[in-house]
FIGURO-203306 format. One line per field, with one value per residue: residue in three letters; residue number from 0; x, y, z of N, C-alpha, C in turn. Coordinates in steps of 0.02 Angstrom, whole numbers, plus 32768, in hexadecimal, padded with zeros to 4 digits. Layout:
N
type: [ALA:...];
seq: [NUM:...];
n_X: [X:...];
n_Y: [Y:...];
n_Z: [Z:...];
ca_X: [X:...];
ca_Y: [Y:...];
ca_Z: [Z:...];
c_X: [X:...];
c_Y: [Y:...];
c_Z: [Z:...];
END
This chain:
257
type: [MET:THR:ARG:ARG:ARG:PHE:GLU:LEU:THR:ASP:ASP:GLU:TRP:LEU:VAL:ILE:GLU:PRO:LEU:LEU:PRO:ASN:LYS:PRO:ARG:GLY:VAL:PRO:ARG:VAL:ASP:ASP:ARG:ARG:VAL:ILE:ASN:GLY:ILE:LEU:TRP:ARG:PHE:ARG:THR:GLY:SER:PRO:TRP:ALA:ASP:ILE:PRO:GLU:ARG:TYR:GLY:PRO:HIS:THR:THR:CYS:TYR:ASN:ARG:PHE:VAL:ARG:TRP:ARG:LYS:ALA:GLY:VAL:TRP:ASP:ARG:LEU:LEU:GLU:ALA:VAL:SER:GLN:ALA:PHE:ASP:GLY:GLU:LEU:VAL:MET:ILE:ASP:SER:SER:SER:ILE:ARG:VAL:HIS:GLN:HIS:GLY:ALA:THR:PRO:LYS:LYS:GLY:ASP:PRO:ASN:ARG:CYS:MET:GLY:ARG:SER:ARG:GLY:GLY:LEU:THR:THR:LYS:ILE:HIS:ALA:LEU:VAL:ASP:GLY:ARG:GLY:LEU:PRO:ILE:GLN:LEU:HIS:LEU:SER:GLU:GLY:GLN:ALA:SER:ASP:CYS:ARG:GLU:ALA:GLU:ARG:LEU:LEU:ALA:ALA:VAL:PRO:ASN:GLY:THR:THR:PHE:LEU:ALA:ASP:LYS:ALA:TYR:ASP:SER:ASP:ALA:ILE:ARG:SER:GLN:ILE:THR:ALA:GLN:ASP:GLY:PHE:ALA:ASN:ILE:PRO:ALA:LYS:SER:ASN:ARG:ARG:LYS:GLY:PHE:ALA:PHE:SER:SER:PHE:LEU:TYR:ARG:TYR:ARG:ASN:ARG:VAL:GLU:ARG:PHE:PHE:GLY:LYS:LEU:LYS:ASN:ALA:ARG:GLY:LEU:ALA:THR:ARG:TYR:ASP:LYS:ARG:SER:ASP:ASN:PHE:LEU:ALA:ALA:ILE:LYS:LEU:PHE:CYS:THR:ARG:LEU:TRP:ILE:ALA:ALA:ASN:GLU:SER:THR:PRO];
seq: [0:1:2:3:4:5:6:7:8:9:10:11:12:13:14:15:16:17:18:19:20:21:22:23:24:25:26:27:28:29:30:31:32:33:34:35:36:37:38:39:40:41:42:43:44:45:46:47:48:49:50:51:52:53:54:55:56:57:58:59:60:61:62:63:64:65:66:67:68:69:70:71:72:73:74:75:76:77:78:79:80:81:82:83:84:85:86:87:88:89:90:91:92:93:94:95:96:97:98:99:100:101:102:103:104:105:106:107:108:109:110:111:112:113:114:115:116:117:118:119:120:121:122:123:124:125:126:127:128:129:130:131:132:133:134:135:136:137:138:139:140:141:142:143:144:145:146:147:148:149:150:151:152:153:154:155:156:157:158:159:160:161:162:163:164:165:166:167:168:169:170:171:172:173:174:175:176:177:178:179:180:181:182:183:184:185:186:187:188:189:190:191:192:193:194:195:196:197:198:199:200:201:202:203:204:205:206:207:208:209:210:211:212:213:214:215:216:217:218:219:220:221:222:223:224:225:226:227:228:229:230:231:232:233:234:235:236:237:238:239:240:241:242:243:244:245:246:247:248:249:250:251:252:253:254:255:256];
n_X: [802A:801D:806D:801D:8024:805D:8045:8083:812C:818E:81FF:81DA:8173:81B9:81F3:8188:812C:815C:8145:80C1:8027:801E:7FCA:7F26:7EDF:7E6D:7DFA:7E50:7EA5:7E78:7EDE:7F6B:7FC1:7F77:7F0D:7F4E:7F81:7F08:7EE2:7F4A:7F2B:7EB2:7ED9:7F3C:7EF6:7E92:7E0D:7D66:7D4E:7CF4:7D0B:7D7A:7DD2:7D94:7DF7:7E44:7DF9:7D66:7D31:7D0F:7D59:7DDB:7DCE:7DA6:7E14:7E78:7E4F:7E47:7ECC:7F04:7ED3:7F12:7F93:7FE6:800E:805B:80C3:80FF:813A:8191:81E7:822A:826D:82D1:835D:837C:83D1:8418:8463:843E:83A8:8304:8276:81CB:812B:8091:8000:7F65:7EDB:7E35:7DC0:7D13:7CD1:7D15:7D00:7CA1:7CA0:7C65:7C3D:7CB0:7CF7:7D8B:7DDD:7DDA:7E3A:7E3E:7E2F:7E0A:7E60:7EC3:7EB8:7E3C:7DDA:7E4A:7ECC:7F63:7FFE:8084:8130:81C2:825E:82EA:8398:8390:8312:82B1:8225:821E:81D0:8120:808F:7FE6:7F85:7F0C:7EEC:7F0A:7F66:7FF5:8099:810B:80DA:80A6:811A:8159:812E:8173:81F9:822E:8259:82CE:8375:8400:8481:8467:8459:83E5:836E:8301:827E:8257:81E0:81EE:823E:8256:826F:8258:8263:82EA:832C:830D:8349:83D0:83DD:83E1:845C:8469:846B:8413:83E8:83A0:8353:834D:82BD:8283:8265:82B6:8327:839A:8422:8449:84B1:84C2:84BB:84BB:84E1:84C6:843E:8409:83EA:836F:830B:82EE:828B:821D:821A:81F7:8171:813F:814E:80F8:807E:8067:800D:7F67:7F02:7F43:7F71:7EFF:7E8B:7E19:7DE5:7D80:7DAB:7E3B:7E9C:7E95:7EC0:7F42:7F7B:7F7A:7FD6:804A:8056:8076:80EC:813C:8156:81A6:8219:8242:825F:82CA:8328:8342:8386:83FC:84A8];
n_Y: [7FC4:806C:80EF:817E:8233:8279:8207:8185:815D:80CD:80C7:8116:80C9:8057:8086:80B0:8041:7FDA:801B:8025:7FEF:7F42:7EC9:7E9A:7DFF:7D93:7DE0:7E1C:7EBA:7F49:7F77:7FCB:802B:805C:8097:80FC:8148:8178:81C8:8227:825D:82A1:8306:8344:837F:83C5:839F:8365:82D4:8279:8287:8241:81E3:814A:80EC:80E5:809F:8090:812D:8137:80D6:810C:8182:814C:80FB:815B:81A9:8148:811D:8194:81A4:8137:815F:814C:819E:81FC:81AB:8186:81FF:8218:81AC:81BA:8230:8221:8231:82BB:8357:83A2:8415:8491:84E3:8524:858F:85B3:85F7:85DE:8621:85D6:85DD:85BA:8559:8571:84F8:84B7:84FF:84EC:84A2:8458:84CC:84F2:8480:842A:8410:8474:84E4:855E:860A:86BB:872B:87A6:876F:873A:86AA:863D:85BE:859C:855B:851D:8504:84A8:8499:8442:8463:8448:8470:8415:83CD:83BF:83CC:83EE:8452:848C:8526:85A6:8626:86A7:8697:86B5:86B2:86A2:866D:85F4:85B6:857F:84FD:84B9:84C5:8465:8401:8429:8406:83FB:8477:84B3:8520:859A:85DA:8665:86DB:878A:877F:871F:874F:874B:8752:86D9:8674:8689:866E:85E6:85A8:85C9:8584:8505:84FC:8538:85AE:863B:867F:8701:878E:882A:887C:8921:896D:8942:8958:891D:88D3:8845:87BA:879D:874E:877C:8733:86AB:86B8:86BD:863C:8626:862B:85AD:856F:85B5:8589:8506:8514:8541:84CF:8478:84B4:8496:8432:843E:8426:843E:84BD:8504:84F2:8471:841A:83F5:83C9:83E5:8389:832B:837A:839B:831C:82FC:835A:8327:82B0:82DC:831C:82B0:827A:82E1:82D2:8250:8263:82BE:8273:8210:8257:8274:8258];
n_Z: [7FFF:7FD5:8027:8068:806C:8105:8150:81C1:81AE:8179:81CB:8239:8269:8292:8303:8354:835E:83BE:8435:844D:84A2:84CF:8468:8498:84D9:8480:8413:8389:8385:8324:8299:82D3:8297:822A:826C:82B9:8250:8221:828D:8289:820D:822B:8286:823C:81D0:820E:820C:8236:82A1:8267:81E2:81BE:8143:80F8:80E1:8151:81A9:8217:8253:82D8:8314:830A:8357:83D7:83F4:83F9:846A:84CF:84D7:84FC:857E:85B7:85B6:8549:84DC:8523:8550:84D8:84AB:8517:850C:8490:84A5:8500:84F3:84F1:84CE:8552:856A:853A:854A:8524:8537:8511:84DE:8484:843E:841A:83B3:83E4:8393:8369:8371:83D1:8441:84A0:851F:85BC:863D:86BB:86A6:86C0:8657:85FB:85DD:8595:856B:8570:8509:84B1:8435:8431:8460:84A1:84AF:8503:84D4:852E:8525:8541:84F6:84AD:847D:83F4:83D5:83F4:8448:84FC:856D:857E:8595:85AF:85B8:85EA:8571:859E:8602:866C:862C:867E:86F7:86CA:869D:8707:8715:86B8:86D3:8725:86D6:869F:868C:8704:86FF:8685:85F7:85EB:8582:8563:853E:8566:85A8:8606:8666:8704:87B6:87F6:8793:876A:87E0:87F6:8789:87A5:881D:87EB:87B8:873E:86B1:8697:860A:85E8:85A6:85FD:863F:8615:8683:86E6:876B:878F:873C:86D4:86A7:85FA:855E:84BD:8450:8470:847F:8401:83DA:840B:83B1:838B:83D6:83AC:8329:8342:8369:82F1:829E:82DF:82C9:8245:823F:822A:8286:82FB:82F4:82FF:8381:838B:83E1:846C:84E8:8544:8565:84FF:8496:84BD:84BD:8434:8409:8444:83FF:837E:839D:83BF:8340:830E:835C:8338:82B0:82BC:8304:82A5:8246:8284:827F];
ca_X: [8000:8045:8066:8007:8044:8051:803D:80C0:815D:81A3:8230:81B3:814D:81E8:81FE:8149:8107:816D:8131:8078:8011:8019:7F86:7F03:7EC8:7E29:7DF2:7E8B:7E99:7E7E:7F23:7F7F:7FDE:7F41:7EE7:7F77:7F80:7EC7:7EE5:7F76:7F07:7E81:7EF8:7F62:7EC8:7E63:7DCB:7D41:7D5E:7CC9:7D23:7DB6:7DC5:7D83:7E33:7E5F:7DC8:7D32:7D49:7D04:7D92:7E12:7DC1:7DA5:7E58:7E9E:7E3B:7E59:7F14:7F14:7EC3:7F44:7FD5:800F:802D:808D:80FE:8121:8166:81C4:8216:8254:8291:82FE:83A1:837E:840E:8409:8490:841B:8360:82E2:822F:81A0:80E4:8070:7FB8:7F3E:7E93:7E05:7D8A:7CCF:7CBC:7D36:7CF9:7C62:7CA0:7C3C:7C5C:7CD0:7D1B:7DD4:7DFE:7DCD:7E79:7E32:7E1B:7E07:7E9C:7EBC:7EA6:7DFA:7DDE:7E8A:7EEF:7FAA:802C:80C3:815D:820C:827E:8331:83BF:837B:82CE:8285:8202:822C:8194:80EB:804D:7FB5:7F65:7EE0:7F10:7F20:7F92:8037:80CF:8137:80B9:809F:815C:816F:811C:81A3:823F:8247:8278:830E:83AF:8430:84B8:844E:8450:839C:835C:82BB:8277:824C:81A3:8202:826D:823C:829E:824B:8282:8333:8343:8307:837F:840E:83DF:83EF:84A0:8462:8473:83D6:83F8:835F:835C:8329:8287:8298:825D:82E5:835D:83D6:8438:845A:84DD:8499:84E0:8492:84F2:849F:83F7:83F4:83D2:832A:82D9:82DD:824B:81EB:8215:81D2:8128:812E:8145:80BE:8042:805A:7FD0:7F32:7EDC:7F68:7F76:7EBE:7E70:7DD4:7DD3:7D63:7DD3:7E82:7EC9:7E9A:7EE8:7F88:7F8E:7F88:8016:807E:805E:809C:8132:815F:816D:81DF:8253:8258:827F:830A:8356:8355:83B4:8439:84D9];
ca_Y: [8000:80A9:811E:81C2:826A:8281:81C8:816F:813C:808D:80D3:812D:808E:802A:80A3:80B4:8002:7FB6:8046:8022:7FBB:7EFD:7EB8:7E70:7DBD:7D94:7DFE:7E45:7F03:7F64:7F8A:8008:805B:8079:80C3:8136:8171:8199:81FE:825A:8282:82CD:8343:836A:83A4:83EB:838A:8341:828E:8255:828E:8216:81B7:8103:80C3:80DF:807B:80B8:8167:812C:80B1:813A:81AC:8127:80E5:8198:81BD:8111:811E:81D1:8194:8108:817F:8132:81D5:8217:817D:818A:8239:820E:8179:81D3:826C:8210:8248:8300:837F:83CC:844E:84CE:84DB:8563:858C:85E6:85E2:85F2:8622:85B3:85F2:8584:855C:8571:84B5:849F:8533:84E1:846F:8469:84FE:84D3:8445:8437:8404:84A9:8504:8593:8649:86F5:8755:87D4:8747:871A:866E:861B:8591:85A9:8522:8530:84D0:84AA:8474:843F:848C:843C:8483:83DA:83D6:8397:83CE:8417:8454:84BE:8554:85D5:8655:86E3:8684:86D3:8685:8696:863F:85B1:859C:8558:84B4:849B:84CB:8429:83D4:8446:83E3:8424:848E:84C2:8565:85A1:8615:8679:8723:87B5:876B:86F1:8772:8751:873B:8694:864C:868E:864C:859D:8591:85CF:854D:84C9:8506:854C:85F2:8657:86B0:8720:87D9:8849:88AE:8967:898D:8922:8984:88F3:88B4:87FE:87A3:878A:8742:8783:86FD:866F:86C7:86B2:85FA:8620:8624:8565:8560:85D2:855A:84CC:8523:8543:848A:845B:84D1:847A:840B:846F:8417:8456:8506:8519:84BD:845C:83EA:8413:83B4:83F9:834F:830E:83A8:8391:82D9:8302:8381:82FB:8280:82FE:8329:8270:8277:8310:82B3:8218:827F:82DD:823D:81ED:8280:827A:8226];
ca_Z: [7FFF:7FCF:8061:8057:8090:814B:8172:81DF:8181:8194:8202:8271:8284:82B5:8346:837B:836B:83FC:846E:8454:84CF:84B3:8454:84C9:84C3:8464:83D1:8376:8380:82E0:8289:82F6:826A:8205:829A:82C9:8216:8222:82C1:826F:81D7:8248:82A2:8208:81A7:8238:81FC:826A:82A3:8239:819B:81B0:810B:8105:80DE:8196:81D3:8235:827A:8320:832B:8311:838F:8414:8402:840E:84AE:84FD:84E2:8523:85C4:85CD:85B5:8512:84B8:854F:8552:8497:84AB:8548:84F4:8459:84BA:8537:84E9:84DB:84DD:858C:8573:852A:8544:851C:8547:84F2:84DB:8448:8446:83E5:83B2:83EC:8363:8386:837F:840E:8475:84C8:8553:85F7:8668:86F5:8692:86C9:8619:85CC:85C8:8562:858B:8544:8502:8478:83F9:843B:8487:848E:84DA:84F9:84DA:854C:850F:8551:84C2:84B6:844E:83B0:83CB:83FE:8488:8537:8597:8563:85B8:8595:85E7:85CA:8544:85C0:863A:866C:8619:86B9:8727:86AC:8693:8744:870C:8689:86E7:8746:86A3:8689:86AD:8726:86D6:8643:85E1:85E1:8559:8562:852F:859E:85CB:863B:8693:8747:87E7:8806:875E:876C:881D:87ED:875A:87C8:884E:87C5:879D:86F8:869F:867A:85D7:85DB:85A3:8636:862F:8615:86C5:8716:8785:8793:86FD:86D7:8670:85C1:8520:847F:8421:8480:8478:83BB:83D4:8424:8379:837D:83F6:837E:82F0:8359:8365:82AA:8285:82FF:82AC:8204:8248:8233:82C2:8334:82EB:831B:83AC:837C:8415:84A8:8520:853F:856A:84BD:846D:84D1:84A6:83ED:8403:8455:83C9:8347:83B8:83B9:82FB:8307:837C:830E:8274:82CF:8313:8268:8220:82AA:826A];
c_X: [802D:8038:8051:802C:802D:8045:8082:80EB:816D:81D2:820B:818E:817B:81F4:81C0:812B:811C:8155:80E7:8064:800E:7FD2:7F64:7EF0:7E80:7E2A:7E2D:7E77:7EA2:7EC4:7F38:7F98:7FA8:7F19:7F0E:7F7B:7F3E:7EC6:7F11:7F53:7ED6:7EA3:7F21:7F35:7E99:7E1A:7DA8:7D53:7D32:7CDD:7D60:7DA5:7DBB:7DC2:7E54:7E30:7D93:7D4D:7D40:7D3C:7DCF:7E09:7DC8:7DEC:7E82:7E8E:7E50:7EA5:7F2B:7F0A:7EF9:7F8B:8003:8032:8064:80CC:8121:8152:819F:81FA:8244:827F:82C1:8342:83A7:83BF:83FE:8436:846E:83D1:8340:8297:8209:8159:80C9:8022:7F95:7EF6:7E67:7DCA:7D47:7CB8:7CDC:7D29:7CBD:7C69:7C74:7C63:7C78:7CF7:7D67:7DFD:7DF4:7E10:7E6D:7E1A:7E20:7E48:7E90:7EA8:7E60:7E00:7E1A:7EA2:7F3B:7FD1:806E:80F3:81A5:822C:82C9:8357:83AF:8333:829C:8266:8215:81EF:8161:80B1:8025:7F9E:7F33:7F0A:7F2B:7F52:7FD7:806D:80FD:8118:80B7:80E5:8174:8161:814E:81E9:825B:826A:82BA:8348:83DC:846A:84A5:844F:8407:838E:8312:82B8:8264:820D:81B4:8237:824C:8271:8297:826C:82CD:834E:8340:833D:83C3:8415:83EE:8433:849E:846F:8436:83E8:83B7:836B:8331:82F6:82A1:8292:8289:831A:839F:83E5:844A:8489:84B1:84C5:84B2:84A2:84C8:8455:83DC:83D7:8388:82F6:82C5:829D:8213:81E3:81F0:8186:8112:8124:8106:807E:8039:801D:7F98:7F08:7F01:7F70:7F36:7EA4:7E27:7DB9:7DB6:7D8E:7E1D:7EAF:7ECB:7EC6:7F32:7FA4:7FA1:7FCA:804F:808B:8085:80E3:815B:817B:81A7:821D:826D:827D:82C2:833D:836C:838A:83F8:846B:84F1];
c_Y: [803D:80D7:8162:81F5:826B:8241:81B4:814D:80F7:8095:80EB:80F4:805D:8045:80A0:8072:7FE0:7FDD:8045:7FEA:7F76:7EED:7E8D:7E2C:7DC5:7DB3:7E29:7E8F:7F1A:7F7F:7FCD:803E:8080:80AB:8102:8165:8198:81D4:8236:8281:82B4:830D:836A:8395:83D3:83D8:8369:82F6:8266:8259:8264:81E5:816D:80D7:80BA:80BA:80A8:80F2:815F:8103:80DE:8167:8186:8110:8122:81A8:8188:8112:815F:81C5:8164:8123:8168:8169:81F7:81EC:817C:81C4:8233:81DF:8195:8210:8260:822F:8290:8323:83AF:8407:848E:84BE:8522:855A:85C3:85CE:85FB:85EC:8600:85C8:85B3:858D:8558:852A:8497:84CB:8528:84A6:8485:849E:84DB:8496:8453:842F:843B:84C8:8533:85D0:8682:871A:8782:87B0:8727:86DE:8644:85EA:859E:8569:853C:84F5:84DE:847E:8473:8469:8480:8453:8449:83DC:83A5:8392:83FF:841B:848D:84ED:857D:8608:8691:86D6:86A4:869E:8672:8666:85F8:858D:8570:850D:8492:849A:8490:83FB:83EF:8425:8415:8439:84A2:850E:856C:85E1:8624:86C4:8748:87A2:873E:870F:877C:8737:86F0:8665:864E:8669:8600:8583:8595:8595:8509:84CC:8519:8599:860B:868E:86D0:876C:87F7:8879:88F1:8987:896D:8955:895E:88D4:886C:87ED:8789:8784:8747:874D:86BF:867B:86BB:866E:85F2:861A:85DA:8550:857C:85A5:851C:84D9:8527:8500:846A:8474:84BE:844E:843B:8462:8427:84A3:8528:84E1:84AF:8430:840F:8403:83C6:83BF:832B:8339:83A0:834D:82DA:8328:8352:82C5:829E:830E:82E8:8268:82A7:82F2:827B:8231:829E:82A7:8216:8215:828A:8244:81FB];
c_Z: [7FFF:800A:804A:8082:80D7:8172:8190:81AA:81A1:81D0:823F:8292:82A9:82FC:8371:838D:83AD:843B:847B:8484:84AA:84A1:8486:84AC:84A6:841E:83C2:836E:8337:82D5:82A6:82C8:8242:822F:82AB:828B:820D:8253:82A7:8238:81F4:8261:826C:81DE:81D0:822B:8238:8267:8271:81F1:818F:8176:811F:8104:8121:81C5:81EE:825D:82C4:833E:8337:8350:83D2:8426:8419:8458:84E1:850C:8504:856C:85DF:85CD:857D:84EE:84E2:854C:8510:8496:84DC:852F:84BF:846D:84F1:8530:84D5:84F2:8516:8598:8568:8524:853D:8525:8524:84F6:8498:8451:840D:83EC:83BB:83BD:8387:8399:83BD:844A:84A2:84F9:858F:8623:86A7:86E6:8699:8689:85E4:85B1:858E:8585:855A:8545:84C5:8439:83FE:846B:8473:84C5:84CD:8504:84F7:853F:8527:851D:84CF:8481:8406:83A1:83D2:8443:84C0:8563:8577:8594:859C:85CC:85C3:85A2:8566:85FA:8633:865A:8654:86E8:870A:86A1:86CD:873C:86DD:86A2:8709:8717:8687:86AF:86D1:86F4:8691:8636:85CD:85BC:855A:8553:856E:85C9:8607:866A:86D6:8779:87F7:87D4:8761:87A9:8815:87BE:877C:87FB:882B:87A0:8755:86EE:867B:864A:85BF:85DA:85DC:861A:8637:8659:86FC:872A:8787:8751:8709:869C:8637:8583:84E4:844D:842F:8475:8431:83AF:83EC:83EE:836E:83A1:83CC:8342:8303:8350:831A:828C:82A1:82DC:8262:8205:8258:8270:8300:832F:8301:8347:839E:83B5:8452:84E6:8513:8541:8527:8490:847D:84BB:845C:83E2:8412:841F:8390:835E:83B5:8373:82F0:8323:8350:82D0:8284:82E0:82D6:8242:8244:8293:82A3];
END
């Protein structure tokens, strides 16, 4: 069967297949590769689940498998497995606001899985990402669109290895972030805000590498279902992000000599 655009390559499948849950006894599970390709098609195009082409099987199978494996932590484990050997000498952090489509904007009030709020862009969700020196994601989480970058960064800093050079823009210039990086024997290469009275050591040469986290978001948003949020549940949206991040890691590892 000819592989279509955006489907898993043979090399990607060789990495992913051993990391999937073992097939249960009894009725054989529908072909995993076909189902994952259907899931990828849905998020790559931004289409409704019901529009998944018949070649990937029933759309209900794709949706149910995606949700069941999200609950089981499968998508989390895939990303953790392929990102084990990340380069810890240089890390960087940033966020990107994602507009919430009207189809995803109607979860129940008080639902902890909303992660959407009002900002200048309307109803948005913000993706917070910590990436390594190659621009590959180490940690990710979501927040409401109006959430403070500094406050949300605290959830990612625990993944920063000791002795790391940490790059971020002025939005992350806070005493708490600088203190935590220093406590981890790292160097916070963050430009100081204009209202700062105290100066800090800063390398403009190193700061040029911060564009790699912006490139990461650019690659992620090639998937239309991630450039705009159509999912009512934030945990489903984050699971899809992690699945696409897994592919970024596999592609980068394949290109490493």
